[in-house]
PQR file of N, CA, C, O and H, with PARSE charges and radii, in Angstrom:
ATOM      1  N   MET A   1       8.133 -23.888 -26.875 -0.4000 1.5000
ATOM      2  CA  MET A   1       8.810 -23.122 -25.808 -0.0000 2.0000
ATOM      3  C   MET A   1       8.057 -21.796 -25.400  0.5500 1.7000
ATOM      4  O   MET A   1       8.081 -21.363 -24.248 -0.5500 1.4000
ATOM      5  N   GLU A   2       7.384 -21.186 -26.443 -0.4000 1.5000
ATOM      6  CA  GLU A   2       6.706 -19.952 -26.198 -0.0000 2.0000
ATOM      7  C   GLU A   2       5.714 -19.939 -25.066  0.5500 1.7000
ATOM      8  O   GLU A   2       5.568 -18.923 -24.388 -0.5500 1.4000
ATOM      9  H   GLU A   2       7.364 -21.538 -27.379  0.4000 1.0000
ATOM     10  N   TRP A   3       5.027 -21.045 -24.842 -0.4000 1.5000
ATOM     11  CA  TRP A   3       4.122 -21.142 -23.802 -0.0000 2.0000
ATOM     12  C   TRP A   3       4.746 -20.997 -22.374  0.5500 1.7000
ATOM     13  O   TRP A   3       4.146 -20.441 -21.454 -0.5500 1.4000
ATOM     14  H   TRP A   3       5.147 -21.871 -25.393  0.4000 1.0000
ATOM     15  N   LYS A   4       6.069 -21.570 -22.250 -0.4000 1.5000
ATOM     16  CA  LYS A   4       6.801 -21.465 -21.046 -0.0000 2.0000
ATOM     17  C   LYS A   4       7.144 -20.007 -20.725  0.5500 1.7000
ATOM     18  O   LYS A   4       7.121 -19.592 -19.566 -0.5500 1.4000
ATOM     19  H   LYS A   4       6.557 -22.022 -22.997  0.4000 1.0000
ATOM     20  N   SER A   5       7.453 -19.259 -21.746 -0.4000 1.5000
ATOM     21  CA  SER A   5       7.839 -17.839 -21.585 -0.0000 2.0000
ATOM     22  C   SER A   5       6.727 -17.064 -20.988  0.5500 1.7000
ATOM     23  O   SER A   5       6.882 -16.352 -19.996 -0.5500 1.4000
ATOM     24  H   SER A   5       7.471 -19.596 -22.687  0.4000 1.0000
ATOM     25  N   ASP A   6       5.534 -17.225 -21.650 -0.4000 1.5000
ATOM     26  CA  ASP A   6       4.237 -16.568 -21.195 -0.0000 2.0000
ATOM     27  C   ASP A   6       3.966 -16.969 -19.807  0.5500 1.7000
ATOM     28  O   ASP A   6       3.641 -16.108 -18.990 -0.5500 1.4000
ATOM     29  H   ASP A   6       5.408 -17.804 -22.456  0.4000 1.0000
ATOM     30  N   PHE A   7       4.070 -18.167 -19.482 -0.4000 1.5000
ATOM     31  CA  PHE A   7       3.696 -18.740 -18.176 -0.0000 2.0000
ATOM     32  C   PHE A   7       4.608 -18.162 -17.143  0.5500 1.7000
ATOM     33  O   PHE A   7       4.107 -17.710 -16.114 -0.5500 1.4000
ATOM     34  H   PHE A   7       4.334 -18.867 -20.145  0.4000 1.0000
ATOM     35  N   ILE A   8       5.932 -18.135 -17.328 -0.4000 1.5000
ATOM     36  CA  ILE A   8       6.902 -17.699 -16.432 -0.0000 2.0000
ATOM     37  C   ILE A   8       6.754 -16.166 -16.314  0.5500 1.7000
ATOM     38  O   ILE A   8       6.853 -15.671 -15.191 -0.5500 1.4000
ATOM     39  H   ILE A   8       6.339 -18.502 -18.164  0.4000 1.0000
ATOM     40  N   GLU A   9       6.527 -15.390 -17.365 -0.4000 1.5000
ATOM     41  CA  GLU A   9       6.397 -14.092 -17.467 -0.0000 2.0000
ATOM     42  C   GLU A   9       5.187 -13.616 -16.512  0.5500 1.7000
ATOM     43  O   GLU A   9       5.316 -12.678 -15.725 -0.5500 1.4000
ATOM     44  H   GLU A   9       6.447 -15.791 -18.277  0.4000 1.0000
ATOM     45  N   SER A  10       4.080 -14.308 -16.651 -0.4000 1.5000
ATOM     46  CA  SER A  10       2.912 -13.980 -15.826 -0.0000 2.0000
ATOM     47  C   SER A  10       3.180 -14.111 -14.327  0.5500 1.7000
ATOM     48  O   SER A  10       2.651 -13.374 -13.495 -0.5500 1.4000
ATOM     49  H   SER A  10       3.975 -15.070 -17.290  0.4000 1.0000
ATOM     50  N   PHE A  11       4.084 -15.151 -14.018 -0.4000 1.5000
ATOM     51  CA  PHE A  11       4.393 -15.200 -12.471 -0.0000 2.0000
ATOM     52  C   PHE A  11       5.385 -14.060 -12.167  0.5500 1.7000
ATOM     53  O   PHE A  11       5.285 -13.515 -11.068 -0.5500 1.4000
ATOM     54  H   PHE A  11       4.513 -15.750 -14.693  0.4000 1.0000
ATOM     55  N   VAL A  12       6.273 -13.670 -12.977 -0.4000 1.5000
ATOM     56  CA  VAL A  12       7.150 -12.585 -12.675 -0.0000 2.0000
ATOM     57  C   VAL A  12       6.397 -11.359 -12.532  0.5500 1.7000
ATOM     58  O   VAL A  12       6.693 -10.631 -11.584 -0.5500 1.4000
ATOM     59  H   VAL A  12       6.355 -14.113 -13.870  0.4000 1.0000
ATOM     60  N   GLU A  13       5.464 -11.012 -13.325 -0.4000 1.5000
ATOM     61  CA  GLU A  13       4.546  -9.876 -13.409 -0.0000 2.0000
ATOM     62  C   GLU A  13       3.831  -9.817 -12.023  0.5500 1.7000
ATOM     63  O   GLU A  13       3.875  -8.791 -11.346 -0.5500 1.4000
ATOM     64  H   GLU A  13       5.224 -11.603 -14.094  0.4000 1.0000
ATOM     65  N   GLN A  14       3.194 -10.906 -11.629 -0.4000 1.5000
ATOM     66  CA  GLN A  14       2.497 -11.038 -10.495 -0.0000 2.0000
ATOM     67  C   GLN A  14       3.269 -10.714  -9.320  0.5500 1.7000
ATOM     68  O   GLN A  14       2.824  -9.985  -8.433 -0.5500 1.4000
ATOM     69  H   GLN A  14       3.158 -11.740 -12.179  0.4000 1.0000
ATOM     70  N   GLY A  15       4.382 -11.225  -9.294 -0.4000 1.5000
ATOM     71  CA  GLY A  15       5.358 -11.063  -8.203 -0.0000 2.0000
ATOM     72  C   GLY A  15       5.793  -9.603  -8.123  0.5500 1.7000
ATOM     73  O   GLY A  15       5.864  -9.044  -7.029 -0.5500 1.4000
ATOM     74  H   GLY A  15       4.743 -11.818 -10.015  0.4000 1.0000
ATOM     75  N   LEU A  16       6.068  -9.012  -9.197 -0.4000 1.5000
ATOM     76  CA  LEU A  16       6.431  -7.590  -9.109 -0.0000 2.0000
ATOM     77  C   LEU A  16       5.244  -6.750  -8.639  0.5500 1.7000
ATOM     78  O   LEU A  16       5.460  -5.760  -7.940 -0.5500 1.4000
ATOM     79  H   LEU A  16       6.010  -9.466 -10.086  0.4000 1.0000
ATOM     80  N   GLU A  17       4.141  -7.056  -8.948 -0.4000 1.5000
ATOM     81  CA  GLU A  17       2.909  -6.289  -8.525 -0.0000 2.0000
ATOM     82  C   GLU A  17       2.709  -6.520  -7.042  0.5500 1.7000
ATOM     83  O   GLU A  17       2.430  -5.618  -6.253 -0.5500 1.4000
ATOM     84  H   GLU A  17       3.966  -7.861  -9.515  0.4000 1.0000
ATOM     85  N   GLN A  18       2.862  -7.731  -6.735 -0.4000 1.5000
ATOM     86  CA  GLN A  18       2.704  -7.958  -5.068 -0.0000 2.0000
ATOM     87  C   GLN A  18       3.747  -7.263  -4.323  0.5500 1.7000
ATOM     88  O   GLN A  18       3.481  -6.719  -3.251 -0.5500 1.4000
ATOM     89  H   GLN A  18       3.089  -8.465  -7.376  0.4000 1.0000
ATOM     90  N   GLY A  19       5.035  -7.245  -4.874 -0.4000 1.5000
ATOM     91  CA  GLY A  19       6.051  -6.437  -4.228 -0.0000 2.0000
ATOM     92  C   GLY A  19       5.851  -4.998  -4.172  0.5500 1.7000
ATOM     93  O   GLY A  19       6.232  -4.323  -3.216 -0.5500 1.4000
ATOM     94  H   GLY A  19       5.252  -7.686  -5.745  0.4000 1.0000
ATOM     95  N   HIS A  20       5.231  -4.504  -5.234 -0.4000 1.5000
ATOM     96  CA  HIS A  20       4.924  -3.057  -5.328 -0.0000 2.0000
ATOM     97  C   HIS A  20       3.844  -2.645  -4.321  0.5500 1.7000
ATOM     98  O   HIS A  20       3.918  -1.577  -3.715 -0.5500 1.4000
ATOM     99  H   HIS A  20       4.923  -5.052  -6.011  0.4000 1.0000
ATOM    100  N   VAL A  21       2.813  -3.538  -4.152 -0.4000 1.5000
ATOM    101  CA  VAL A  21       1.793  -3.414  -3.141 -0.0000 2.0000
ATOM    102  C   VAL A  21       2.301  -3.377  -1.720  0.5500 1.7000
ATOM    103  O   VAL A  21       1.938  -2.528  -0.905 -0.5500 1.4000
ATOM    104  H   VAL A  21       2.753  -4.406  -4.645  0.4000 1.0000
ATOM    105  N   GLU A  22       3.209  -4.396  -1.453 -0.4000 1.5000
ATOM    106  CA  GLU A  22       3.760  -4.494  -0.101 -0.0000 2.0000
ATOM    107  C   GLU A  22       4.614  -3.302   0.228  0.5500 1.7000
ATOM    108  O   GLU A  22       4.604  -2.793   1.349 -0.5500 1.4000
ATOM    109  H   GLU A  22       3.504  -5.086  -2.115  0.4000 1.0000
ATOM    110  N   ALA A  23       5.355  -2.864  -0.769 -0.4000 1.5000
ATOM    111  CA  ALA A  23       6.262  -1.680  -0.502 -0.0000 2.0000
ATOM    112  C   ALA A  23       5.331  -0.376  -0.288  0.5500 1.7000
ATOM    113  O   ALA A  23       5.693   0.445   0.554 -0.5500 1.4000
ATOM    114  H   ALA A  23       5.363  -3.278  -1.680  0.4000 1.0000
ATOM    115  N   LYS A  24       4.311  -0.190  -0.918 -0.4000 1.5000
ATOM    116  CA  LYS A  24       3.354   0.863  -0.712 -0.0000 2.0000
ATOM    117  C   LYS A  24       2.626   0.817   0.619  0.5500 1.7000
ATOM    118  O   LYS A  24       2.325   1.864   1.192 -0.5500 1.4000
ATOM    119  H   LYS A  24       4.017  -0.857  -1.603  0.4000 1.0000
ATOM    120  N   ARG A  25       2.332  -0.405   1.133 -0.4000 1.5000
ATOM    121  CA  ARG A  25       1.703  -0.621   2.453 -0.0000 2.0000
ATOM    122  C   ARG A  25       2.720  -0.035   3.529  0.5500 1.7000
ATOM    123  O   ARG A  25       2.402   0.674   4.484 -0.5500 1.4000
ATOM    124  H   ARG A  25       2.576  -1.255   0.667  0.4000 1.0000
ATOM    125  N   GLU A  26       4.024  -0.469   3.193 -0.4000 1.5000
ATOM    126  CA  GLU A  26       5.195  -0.142   4.207 -0.0000 2.0000
ATOM    127  C   GLU A  26       5.197   1.414   4.259  0.5500 1.7000
ATOM    128  O   GLU A  26       5.172   2.034   5.323 -0.5500 1.4000
ATOM    129  H   GLU A  26       4.282  -1.044   2.418  0.4000 1.0000
ATOM    130  N   ASP A  27       5.227   1.974   3.081 -0.4000 1.5000
ATOM    131  CA  ASP A  27       5.383   3.537   2.911 -0.0000 2.0000
ATOM    132  C   ASP A  27       4.267   4.157   3.659  0.5500 1.7000
ATOM    133  O   ASP A  27       4.505   5.080   4.437 -0.5500 1.4000
ATOM    134  H   ASP A  27       5.247   1.470   2.218  0.4000 1.0000
ATOM    135  N   VAL A  28       3.096   3.726   3.483 -0.4000 1.5000
ATOM    136  CA  VAL A  28       1.939   4.397   4.159 -0.0000 2.0000
ATOM    137  C   VAL A  28       2.071   4.404   5.684  0.5500 1.7000
ATOM    138  O   VAL A  28       1.909   5.439   6.331 -0.5500 1.4000
ATOM    139  H   VAL A  28       2.902   2.976   2.850  0.4000 1.0000
ATOM    140  N   LEU A  29       2.388   3.153   6.278 -0.4000 1.5000
ATOM    141  CA  LEU A  29       2.500   3.039   7.654 -0.0000 2.0000
ATOM    142  C   LEU A  29       3.747   3.837   8.096  0.5500 1.7000
ATOM    143  O   LEU A  29       3.694   4.463   9.155 -0.5500 1.4000
ATOM    144  H   LEU A  29       2.519   2.312   5.753  0.4000 1.0000
ATOM    145  N   LYS A  30       4.767   3.847   7.407 -0.4000 1.5000
ATOM    146  CA  LYS A  30       5.995   4.594   7.729 -0.0000 2.0000
ATOM    147  C   LYS A  30       5.751   6.107   7.925  0.5500 1.7000
ATOM    148  O   LYS A  30       6.150   6.732   8.907 -0.5500 1.4000
ATOM    149  H   LYS A  30       4.810   3.339   6.547  0.4000 1.0000
ATOM    150  N   VAL A  31       5.050   6.636   6.888 -0.4000 1.5000
ATOM    151  CA  VAL A  31       4.726   8.156   6.838 -0.0000 2.0000
ATOM    152  C   VAL A  31       3.849   8.407   8.065  0.5500 1.7000
ATOM    153  O   VAL A  31       4.041   9.336   8.849 -0.5500 1.4000
ATOM    154  H   VAL A  31       4.726   6.128   6.090  0.4000 1.0000
ATOM    155  N   LEU A  32       2.801   7.438   8.174 -0.4000 1.5000
ATOM    156  CA  LEU A  32       1.862   7.796   9.449 -0.0000 2.0000
ATOM    157  C   LEU A  32       2.633   7.838  10.821  0.5500 1.7000
ATOM    158  O   LEU A  32       2.374   8.623  11.733 -0.5500 1.4000
ATOM    159  H   LEU A  32       2.645   6.683   7.537  0.4000 1.0000
ATOM    160  N   ASP A  33       3.579   6.918  10.832 -0.4000 1.5000
ATOM    161  CA  ASP A  33       4.376   6.866  12.096 -0.0000 2.0000
ATOM    162  C   ASP A  33       5.327   8.051  12.239  0.5500 1.7000
ATOM    163  O   ASP A  33       5.521   8.631  13.307 -0.5500 1.4000
ATOM    164  H   ASP A  33       3.789   6.281  10.090  0.4000 1.0000
ATOM    165  N   LEU A  34       5.914   8.370  11.054 -0.4000 1.5000
ATOM    166  CA  LEU A  34       7.027   9.543  11.049 -0.0000 2.0000
ATOM    167  C   LEU A  34       6.383  10.830  11.282  0.5500 1.7000
ATOM    168  O   LEU A  34       6.954  11.742  11.880 -0.5500 1.4000
ATOM    169  H   LEU A  34       5.756   7.898  10.187  0.4000 1.0000
ATOM    170  N   ARG A  35       5.210  10.912  10.820 -0.4000 1.5000
ATOM    171  CA  ARG A  35       4.440  12.225  11.115 -0.0000 2.0000
ATOM    172  C   ARG A  35       3.596  12.130  12.411  0.5500 1.7000
ATOM    173  O   ARG A  35       2.780  13.008  12.690 -0.5500 1.4000
ATOM    174  H   ARG A  35       4.747  10.171  10.334  0.4000 1.0000
ATOM    175  N   ASP A  36       3.800  11.092  13.165 -0.4000 1.5000
ATOM    176  CA  ASP A  36       3.064  10.916  14.368 -0.0000 2.0000
ATOM    177  C   ASP A  36       1.576  11.173  14.350  0.5500 1.7000
ATOM    178  O   ASP A  36       1.010  11.882  15.182 -0.5500 1.4000
ATOM    179  H   ASP A  36       4.463  10.379  12.939  0.4000 1.0000
ATOM    180  N   LEU A  37       0.957  10.531  13.316 -0.4000 1.5000
ATOM    181  CA  LEU A  37      -0.512  10.679  13.008 -0.0000 2.0000
ATOM    182  C   LEU A  37      -1.255   9.629  13.855  0.5500 1.7000
ATOM    183  O   LEU A  37      -2.480   9.709  13.940 -0.5500 1.4000
ATOM    184  H   LEU A  37       1.417   9.955  12.640  0.4000 1.0000
ATOM    185  N   ARG A  38      -0.626   8.714  14.444 -0.4000 1.5000
ATOM    186  CA  ARG A  38      -1.200   7.842  15.373 -0.0000 2.0000
ATOM    187  C   ARG A  38      -2.346   6.918  14.843  0.5500 1.7000
ATOM    188  O   ARG A  38      -3.409   6.939  15.464 -0.5500 1.4000
ATOM    189  H   ARG A  38       0.370   8.649  14.374  0.4000 1.0000
ATOM    190  N   PRO A  39      -2.228   6.153  13.807 -0.5600 1.5000
ATOM    191  CA  PRO A  39      -3.258   5.322  13.329  0.2800 2.0000
ATOM    192  C   PRO A  39      -3.671   4.214  14.367  0.5500 1.7000
ATOM    193  O   PRO A  39      -2.877   3.612  15.089 -0.5500 1.4000
ATOM    194  N   THR A  40      -4.940   4.048  14.334 -0.4000 1.5000
ATOM    195  CA  THR A  40      -5.432   2.975  15.267 -0.0000 2.0000
ATOM    196  C   THR A  40      -5.172   1.593  14.715  0.5500 1.7000
ATOM    197  O   THR A  40      -4.842   1.408  13.544 -0.5500 1.4000
ATOM    198  H   THR A  40      -5.586   4.537  13.747  0.4000 1.0000
ATOM    199  N   GLU A  41      -5.325   0.681  15.557 -0.4000 1.5000
ATOM    200  CA  GLU A  41      -5.152  -0.783  15.097 -0.0000 2.0000
ATOM    201  C   GLU A  41      -5.870  -1.212  13.983  0.5500 1.7000
ATOM    202  O   GLU A  41      -5.375  -1.963  13.142 -0.5500 1.4000
ATOM    203  H   GLU A  41      -5.594   0.831  16.509  0.4000 1.0000
ATOM    204  N   GLU A  42      -7.140  -0.730  13.918 -0.4000 1.5000
ATOM    205  CA  GLU A  42      -8.024  -0.955  12.784 -0.0000 2.0000
ATOM    206  C   GLU A  42      -7.522  -0.271  11.587  0.5500 1.7000
ATOM    207  O   GLU A  42      -7.598  -0.877  10.518 -0.5500 1.4000
ATOM    208  H   GLU A  42      -7.542  -0.119  14.601  0.4000 1.0000
ATOM    209  N   GLN A  43      -6.996   0.964  11.620 -0.4000 1.5000
ATOM    210  CA  GLN A  43      -6.470   1.554  10.401 -0.0000 2.0000
ATOM    211  C   GLN A  43      -5.239   0.800   9.889  0.5500 1.7000
ATOM    212  O   GLN A  43      -5.076   0.562   8.692 -0.5500 1.4000
ATOM    213  H   GLN A  43      -6.934   1.456  12.488  0.4000 1.0000
ATOM    214  N   ARG A  44      -4.391   0.439  10.839 -0.4000 1.5000
ATOM    215  CA  ARG A  44      -3.082  -0.386  10.512 -0.0000 2.0000
ATOM    216  C   ARG A  44      -3.476  -1.638   9.757  0.5500 1.7000
ATOM    217  O   ARG A  44      -2.945  -2.011   8.710 -0.5500 1.4000
ATOM    218  H   ARG A  44      -4.524   0.633  11.811  0.4000 1.0000
ATOM    219  N   ALA A  45      -4.443  -2.236  10.383 -0.4000 1.5000
ATOM    220  CA  ALA A  45      -4.901  -3.567   9.818 -0.0000 2.0000
ATOM    221  C   ALA A  45      -5.426  -3.355   8.404  0.5500 1.7000
ATOM    222  O   ALA A  45      -5.213  -4.176   7.512 -0.5500 1.4000
ATOM    223  H   ALA A  45      -4.874  -1.932  11.233  0.4000 1.0000
ATOM    224  N   GLN A  46      -6.149  -2.180   8.214 -0.4000 1.5000
ATOM    225  CA  GLN A  46      -6.773  -1.823   6.946 -0.0000 2.0000
ATOM    226  C   GLN A  46      -5.662  -1.617   5.813  0.5500 1.7000
ATOM    227  O   GLN A  46      -5.812  -2.014   4.657 -0.5500 1.4000
ATOM    228  H   GLN A  46      -6.322  -1.513   8.939  0.4000 1.0000
ATOM    229  N   VAL A  47      -4.563  -0.969   6.271 -0.4000 1.5000
ATOM    230  CA  VAL A  47      -3.470  -0.761   5.406 -0.0000 2.0000
ATOM    231  C   VAL A  47      -2.784  -2.169   4.982  0.5500 1.7000
ATOM    232  O   VAL A  47      -2.471  -2.488   3.835 -0.5500 1.4000
ATOM    233  H   VAL A  47      -4.441  -0.647   7.210  0.4000 1.0000
ATOM    234  N   ALA A  48      -2.631  -2.894   6.086 -0.4000 1.5000
ATOM    235  CA  ALA A  48      -1.835  -4.115   5.973 -0.0000 2.0000
ATOM    236  C   ALA A  48      -2.592  -5.284   5.076  0.5500 1.7000
ATOM    237  O   ALA A  48      -1.996  -6.180   4.478 -0.5500 1.4000
ATOM    238  H   ALA A  48      -2.885  -2.635   7.018  0.4000 1.0000
ATOM    239  N   SER A  49      -3.953  -5.102   5.101 -0.4000 1.5000
ATOM    240  CA  SER A  49      -4.705  -6.102   4.296 -0.0000 2.0000
ATOM    241  C   SER A  49      -5.100  -5.682   2.861  0.5500 1.7000
ATOM    242  O   SER A  49      -5.624  -6.444   2.050 -0.5500 1.4000
ATOM    243  H   SER A  49      -4.437  -4.374   5.586  0.4000 1.0000
ATOM    244  N   SER A  50      -4.783  -4.346   2.631 -0.4000 1.5000
ATOM    245  CA  SER A  50      -5.200  -3.767   1.360 -0.0000 2.0000
ATOM    246  C   SER A  50      -4.290  -4.354   0.191  0.5500 1.7000
ATOM    247  O   SER A  50      -3.061  -4.367   0.257 -0.5500 1.4000
ATOM    248  H   SER A  50      -4.358  -3.726   3.290  0.4000 1.0000
ATOM    249  N   SER A  51      -4.981  -4.807  -0.819 -0.4000 1.5000
ATOM    250  CA  SER A  51      -4.218  -5.152  -2.008 -0.0000 2.0000
ATOM    251  C   SER A  51      -4.472  -4.196  -3.206  0.5500 1.7000
ATOM    252  O   SER A  51      -4.008  -4.433  -4.321 -0.5500 1.4000
ATOM    253  H   SER A  51      -5.979  -4.797  -0.873  0.4000 1.0000
ATOM    254  N   ASP A  52      -5.173  -3.186  -2.946 -0.4000 1.5000
ATOM    255  CA  ASP A  52      -5.676  -2.109  -3.946 -0.0000 2.0000
ATOM    256  C   ASP A  52      -4.565  -1.026  -4.040  0.5500 1.7000
ATOM    257  O   ASP A  52      -4.433  -0.158  -3.178 -0.5500 1.4000
ATOM    258  H   ASP A  52      -5.550  -2.994  -2.040  0.4000 1.0000
ATOM    259  N   LEU A  53      -3.848  -1.121  -5.038 -0.4000 1.5000
ATOM    260  CA  LEU A  53      -2.689  -0.152  -5.232 -0.0000 2.0000
ATOM    261  C   LEU A  53      -3.167   1.392  -5.335  0.5500 1.7000
ATOM    262  O   LEU A  53      -2.559   2.347  -4.852 -0.5500 1.4000
ATOM    263  H   LEU A  53      -3.955  -1.827  -5.738  0.4000 1.0000
ATOM    264  N   ALA A  54      -4.265   1.437  -5.993 -0.4000 1.5000
ATOM    265  CA  ALA A  54      -4.915   2.844  -6.117 -0.0000 2.0000
ATOM    266  C   ALA A  54      -5.351   3.404  -4.772  0.5500 1.7000
ATOM    267  O   ALA A  54      -5.190   4.600  -4.526 -0.5500 1.4000
ATOM    268  H   ALA A  54      -4.759   0.661  -6.385  0.4000 1.0000
ATOM    269  N   GLN A  55      -5.915   2.545  -3.872 -0.4000 1.5000
ATOM    270  CA  GLN A  55      -6.279   3.101  -2.617 -0.0000 2.0000
ATOM    271  C   GLN A  55      -5.033   3.268  -1.727  0.5500 1.7000
ATOM    272  O   GLN A  55      -5.024   4.146  -0.865 -0.5500 1.4000
ATOM    273  H   GLN A  55      -6.046   1.574  -4.071  0.4000 1.0000
ATOM    274  N   LEU A  56      -4.018   2.477  -1.907 -0.4000 1.5000
ATOM    275  CA  LEU A  56      -2.744   2.663  -1.088 -0.0000 2.0000
ATOM    276  C   LEU A  56      -2.093   3.914  -1.512  0.5500 1.7000
ATOM    277  O   LEU A  56      -1.519   4.609  -0.674 -0.5500 1.4000
ATOM    278  H   LEU A  56      -4.025   1.764  -2.607  0.4000 1.0000
ATOM    279  N   ASP A  57      -2.147   4.283  -2.878 -0.4000 1.5000
ATOM    280  CA  ASP A  57      -1.553   5.420  -3.375 -0.0000 2.0000
ATOM    281  C   ASP A  57      -2.244   6.610  -2.770  0.5500 1.7000
ATOM    282  O   ASP A  57      -1.590   7.606  -2.461 -0.5500 1.4000
ATOM    283  H   ASP A  57      -2.614   3.718  -3.559  0.4000 1.0000
ATOM    284  N   GLN A  58      -3.619   6.540  -2.580 -0.4000 1.5000
ATOM    285  CA  GLN A  58      -4.408   7.659  -2.207 -0.0000 2.0000
ATOM    286  C   GLN A  58      -4.178   7.874  -0.657  0.5500 1.7000
ATOM    287  O   GLN A  58      -4.087   9.009  -0.189 -0.5500 1.4000
ATOM    288  H   GLN A  58      -4.150   5.731  -2.831  0.4000 1.0000
ATOM    289  N   TRP A  59      -4.097   6.839   0.044 -0.4000 1.5000
ATOM    290  CA  TRP A  59      -3.808   6.967   1.476 -0.0000 2.0000
ATOM    291  C   TRP A  59      -2.317   7.570   1.601  0.5500 1.7000
ATOM    292  O   TRP A  59      -2.093   8.484   2.395 -0.5500 1.4000
ATOM    293  H   TRP A  59      -4.171   5.918  -0.336  0.4000 1.0000
ATOM    294  N   PHE A  60      -1.424   7.085   0.881 -0.4000 1.5000
ATOM    295  CA  PHE A  60      -0.003   7.673   0.949 -0.0000 2.0000
ATOM    296  C   PHE A  60      -0.047   9.106   0.637  0.5500 1.7000
ATOM    297  O   PHE A  60       0.601   9.875   1.348 -0.5500 1.4000
ATOM    298  H   PHE A  60      -1.606   6.343   0.236  0.4000 1.0000
ATOM    299  N   ALA A  61      -0.801   9.589  -0.434 -0.4000 1.5000
ATOM    300  CA  ALA A  61      -0.658  10.976  -0.725 -0.0000 2.0000
ATOM    301  C   ALA A  61      -1.359  11.816   0.304  0.5500 1.7000
ATOM    302  O   ALA A  61      -0.885  12.902   0.635 -0.5500 1.4000
ATOM    303  H   ALA A  61      -1.327   8.965  -1.011  0.4000 1.0000
ATOM    304  N   ARG A  62      -2.463  11.355   0.816 -0.4000 1.5000
ATOM    305  CA  ARG A  62      -3.244  12.043   1.967 -0.0000 2.0000
ATOM    306  C   ARG A  62      -2.370  12.115   3.276  0.5500 1.7000
ATOM    307  O   ARG A  62      -2.445  13.096   4.016 -0.5500 1.4000
ATOM    308  H   ARG A  62      -2.848  10.472   0.547  0.4000 1.0000
ATOM    309  N   SER A  63      -1.513  11.019   3.549 -0.4000 1.5000
ATOM    310  CA  SER A  63      -0.667  10.969   4.642 -0.0000 2.0000
ATOM    311  C   SER A  63       0.346  12.002   4.781  0.5500 1.7000
ATOM    312  O   SER A  63       0.764  12.413   5.863 -0.5500 1.4000
ATOM    313  H   SER A  63      -1.452  10.223   2.948  0.4000 1.0000
ATOM    314  N   LEU A  64       0.767  12.450   3.503 -0.4000 1.5000
ATOM    315  CA  LEU A  64       1.760  13.638   3.512 -0.0000 2.0000
ATOM    316  C   LEU A  64       1.446  14.936   4.128  0.5500 1.7000
ATOM    317  O   LEU A  64       2.289  15.625   4.702 -0.5500 1.4000
ATOM    318  H   LEU A  64       0.428  12.116   2.624  0.4000 1.0000
ATOM    319  N   ASN A  65       0.087  15.277   3.980 -0.4000 1.5000
ATOM    320  CA  ASN A  65      -0.420  16.470   4.445 -0.0000 2.0000
ATOM    321  C   ASN A  65      -1.374  16.436   5.573  0.5500 1.7000
ATOM    322  O   ASN A  65      -1.679  17.467   6.173 -0.5500 1.4000
ATOM    323  H   ASN A  65      -0.598  14.717   3.514  0.4000 1.0000
ATOM    324  N   ALA A  66      -1.860  15.261   5.880 -0.4000 1.5000
ATOM    325  CA  ALA A  66      -3.066  15.160   6.907 -0.0000 2.0000
ATOM    326  C   ALA A  66      -2.500  15.561   8.269  0.5500 1.7000
ATOM    327  O   ALA A  66      -1.313  15.441   8.575 -0.5500 1.4000
ATOM    328  H   ALA A  66      -1.613  14.423   5.392  0.4000 1.0000
ATOM    329  N   THR A  67      -3.477  16.058   9.068 -0.4000 1.5000
ATOM    330  CA  THR A  67      -3.177  16.456  10.410 -0.0000 2.0000
ATOM    331  C   THR A  67      -3.650  15.313  11.371  0.5500 1.7000
ATOM    332  O   THR A  67      -3.499  15.438  12.586 -0.5500 1.4000
ATOM    333  H   THR A  67      -4.441  16.155   8.820  0.4000 1.0000
ATOM    334  N   SER A  68      -4.150  14.342  10.891 -0.4000 1.5000
ATOM    335  CA  SER A  68      -4.633  13.151  11.720 -0.0000 2.0000
ATOM    336  C   SER A  68      -4.763  11.909  10.901  0.5500 1.7000
ATOM    337  O   SER A  68      -4.803  11.988   9.673 -0.5500 1.4000
ATOM    338  H   SER A  68      -4.273  14.241   9.904  0.4000 1.0000
ATOM    339  N   ALA A  69      -4.837  10.686  11.569 -0.4000 1.5000
ATOM    340  CA  ALA A  69      -4.814   9.446  10.744 -0.0000 2.0000
ATOM    341  C   ALA A  69      -6.247   9.433  10.153  0.5500 1.7000
ATOM    342  O   ALA A  69      -6.442   8.937   9.044 -0.5500 1.4000
ATOM    343  H   ALA A  69      -4.805  10.622  12.566  0.4000 1.0000
ATOM    344  N   ASP A  70      -7.224   9.960  10.866 -0.4000 1.5000
ATOM    345  CA  ASP A  70      -8.629   9.821  10.387 -0.0000 2.0000
ATOM    346  C   ASP A  70      -8.782  10.673   9.166  0.5500 1.7000
ATOM    347  O   ASP A  70      -9.665  10.421   8.346 -0.5500 1.4000
ATOM    348  H   ASP A  70      -7.065  10.363  11.768  0.4000 1.0000
ATOM    349  N   GLU A  71      -7.958  11.668   9.019 -0.4000 1.5000
ATOM    350  CA  GLU A  71      -8.019  12.471   7.633 -0.0000 2.0000
ATOM    351  C   GLU A  71      -7.542  11.594   6.507  0.5500 1.7000
ATOM    352  O   GLU A  71      -8.002  11.717   5.372 -0.5500 1.4000
ATOM    353  H   GLU A  71      -7.241  11.873   9.685  0.4000 1.0000
ATOM    354  N   VAL A  72      -6.590  10.679   6.829 -0.4000 1.5000
ATOM    355  CA  VAL A  72      -5.995   9.854   5.838 -0.0000 2.0000
ATOM    356  C   VAL A  72      -6.969   8.854   5.342  0.5500 1.7000
ATOM    357  O   VAL A  72      -7.014   8.554   4.149 -0.5500 1.4000
ATOM    358  H   VAL A  72      -6.216  10.579   7.751  0.4000 1.0000
ATOM    359  N   PHE A  73      -7.743   8.336   6.226 -0.4000 1.5000
ATOM    360  CA  PHE A  73      -8.644   7.248   5.914 -0.0000 2.0000
ATOM    361  C   PHE A  73     -10.093   7.612   5.527  0.5500 1.7000
ATOM    362  O   PHE A  73     -10.852   6.810   4.982 -0.5500 1.4000
ATOM    363  H   PHE A  73      -7.706   8.579   7.195  0.4000 1.0000
ATOM    364  N   THR A  74     -10.417   8.862   5.846 -0.4000 1.5000
ATOM    365  CA  THR A  74     -11.816   9.397   5.520 -0.0000 2.0000
ATOM    366  C   THR A  74     -11.671  10.436   4.434  0.5500 1.7000
ATOM    367  O   THR A  74     -12.660  10.694   3.749 -0.5500 1.4000
ATOM    368  H   THR A  74      -9.801   9.513   6.290  0.4000 1.0000
ATOM    369  N   GLY A  75     -10.570  11.033   4.225 -0.4000 1.5000
ATOM    370  CA  GLY A  75     -10.436  11.982   3.155 -0.0000 2.0000
ATOM    371  C   GLY A  75     -11.252  13.191   3.157  0.5500 1.7000
ATOM    372  O   GLY A  75     -11.145  14.011   2.245 -0.5500 1.4000
ATOM    373  H   GLY A  75      -9.766  10.824   4.781  0.4000 1.0000
TER
END
């Protein structure tokens, strides 16, 4: 039975990580919109396709103080 627990646990962990990435994508786009930073369609697509949580965290942090969307993505 132990292998079943490990097997199921790995799927649960993967699902949680994917959910965290999706939430961070939404947060980045929400802040960009709320702050009226006007990201381009390419920048929106870049966020939507990213699965790198560290990169998404960086964009989120930058979006809080940036004066333009370009500042968020080029830092």
